[in-house]
C-alpha positions, -999 to 999 in steps of 0.1 A, spaced: -508 -613 258 -477 -631 246 -472 -643 210 -448 -671 198 -436 -659 164 -418 -682 140 -398 -674 109 -394 -707 90 -369 -699 62 -350 -722 39 -318 -723 60 -328 -715 96 -360 -713 117 -362 -685 143 -385 -686 173 -392 -655 194 -417 -643 220 -434 -609 216 -460 -589 234 -480 -557 228 -447 -538 236 -426 -556 210 -402 -585 208 -388 -599 241 -352 -610 246 -359 -648 244 -348 -664 211 -342 -698 197 -327 -707 163 -324 -741 147 -316 -754 112 -348 -758 92 -337 -793 81 -339 -803 118 -376 -793 122 -396 -824 133 -423 -833 158 -395 -849 179 -372 -819 178 -400 -794 186 -413 -816 215 -378 -814 230 -378 -776 231 -389 -755 261 -407 -723 254 -417 -694 277 -454 -688 282 -473 -679 250 -510 -675 241 -511 -677 203 -487 -686 175 -480 -670 142 -459 -688 116 -443 -673 84 -431 -703 64 -415 -706 30 -409 -743 34 -443 -760 31 -433 -794 46 -417 -778 77 -445 -752 80 -471 -780 82 -451 -797 110 -449 -764 129 -486 -756 126 -495 -792 134 -474 -792 165 -483 -759 180 -521 -761 174 -521 -785 203 -508 -756 225 -532 -729 214 -544 -710 184 -520 -709 154 -521 -687 123 -501 -692 91 -492 -658 76 -502 -652 40 -517 -625 18 -551 -629 35 -537 -622 69 -544 -587 85 -513 -571 71 -523 -534 75 -513 -528 39 -530 -537 6 -516 -564 -18 -514 -552 -54 -500 -583 -70 -515 -606 -98 -509 -638 -79 -508 -629 -42 -508 -665 -30 -473 -669 -45 -457 -641 -23 -434 -656 3 -447 -652 39 -414 -638 50 -416 -611 23 -451 -601 35 -438 -600 71 -409 -578 60 -432 -554 42 -456 -551 72 -427 -542 96 -410 -519 71 -442 -499 66 -451 -497 103 -415 -487 113 -405 -465 83 -436 -455 65 -442 -457 27 -430 -458 0 -403 -482 13 -381 -509 -2 -369 -539 19 -337 -557 9 -335 -591 27 -301 -607 25 -309 -644 30 -304 -676 10 -317 -655 -18 -316 -617 -17 -351 -603 -21 -363 -567 -28 -399 -560 -17 -416 -527 -27 -443 -510 -7 -459 -481 -26 -472 -449 -11 -508 -464 -12 -495 -483 9 -496 -516 -10 -472 -545 -16 -466 -542 -53 -438 -566 -62 -401 -569 -61 -370 -587 -72 -353 -620 -64 -316 -626 -70 -290 -652 -58 -279 -647 -22 -243 -639 -14 -235 -673 0 -249 -690 -31 -227 -668 -54 -195 -673 -33 -201 -710 -28 -204 -717 -65 -167 -709 -72 -150 -735 -49 -176 -761 -60 -168 -756 -97 -131 -747 -97 -102 -769 -85 -80 -741 -71 -103 -716 -56 -110 -720 -19 -140 -714 2 -137 -679 18 -149 -661 49 -167 -629 39 -154 -597 53 -148 -561 42 -120 -562 15 -88 -542 23 -85 -532 -14 -102 -536 -47 -70 -551 -61 -65 -584 -43 -29 -594 -34 -39 -631 -28 -65 -655 -42 -86 -651 -11 -83 -613 -12 -93 -612 -49 -123 -634 -43 -134 -613 -13 -132 -581 -33 -151 -597 -62 -178 -610 -38 -183 -579 -17 -178 -551 -42 -195 -571 -70 -225 -578 -48 -228 -542 -37 -228 -533 -74 -256 -557 -81 -277 -543 -52 -271 -507 -62 -281 -513 -98 -313 -531 -88 -322 -503 -63 -316 -478 -90 -339 -495 -114 -367 -499 -88 -365 -462 -78 -366 -452 -114 -401 -468 -116 -413 -462 -80 -397 -428 -73 -378 -419 -41 -382 -444 -12 -367 -453 21 -346 -484 19 -343 -509 48 -321 -540 50 -324 -572 69 -309 -607 68 -276 -623 76 -254 -604 52 -272 -570 56 -247 -554 80 -216 -562 58 -231 -553 24 -249 -522 37 -216 -507 50 -208 -496 14 -243 -487 3 -253 -452 16 -287 -458 -2 -296 -482 27 -306 -460 56 -314 -486 82 -304 -522 90 -329 -541 111 -319 -578 118 -353 -585 135 -375 -571 107 -391 -604 97 -399 -614 133 -412 -578 139 -436 -582 110 -449 -616 121 -455 -602 156 -474 -572 141 -497 -596 121 -503 -617 152 -512 -586 172 -535 -575 144 -553 -608 147 -557 -602 184 -568 -566 182 -594 -573 155 -609 -602 176 -601 -627 150 -605 -664 158 -575 -684 145 -588 -716 129 -570 -750 131 -563 -748 94 -540 -719 102 -561 -691 88 -577 -663 108 -615 -661 106 -639 -635 120 -654 -646 153 
């Protein structure tokens, strides 16, 4: 059985096909702002039998669910989905679907306790306890948001391309900004991880997201970088729906058949 899994994030929407054996090579990525019935109708997909959507953009998520429910059963991932972990959180309906997907995949691939650091538009830290249970996390500005603020608010500072700094002491404006961005961001990540592990205890740390590779290079605390972690988690939930013989309702929620 083949699953179409969709990661509908703030900046980009990723589509992938998965099976019982994992994600397949086919991928498609488009700007989230471009999601519409017209743009989706123009796309060609490999064969799939059910769809699982993890959306943090409600308007676009509704378009995705509405479009694909004409092609087969569709499920919108949330805290009531078959995650394979408990949710120990006061307001579970406020947890982003991508954060739940990350937690599912991190637990299945790395065990618990585990911390996921997702370097996206925002950088999120999600904590899975030894129970295992999703028990909360941290949200901080993403690297692009922090670096983009300076050229927008200052007359003489340019936009920069992020890369590993050659030195902590910049010999040009760009080099100084790059050092501040990369080294400063690593410092923020390290401090947040320190505070989390002071409360949680020792844990494996996994990173994903666009800036994960660059920032993780200087953080030995991060043991593994997995760029497909969110898609893997969505696929695991979709497979859980299948294996538990759940019927996926047109409202996007799995119900017992």
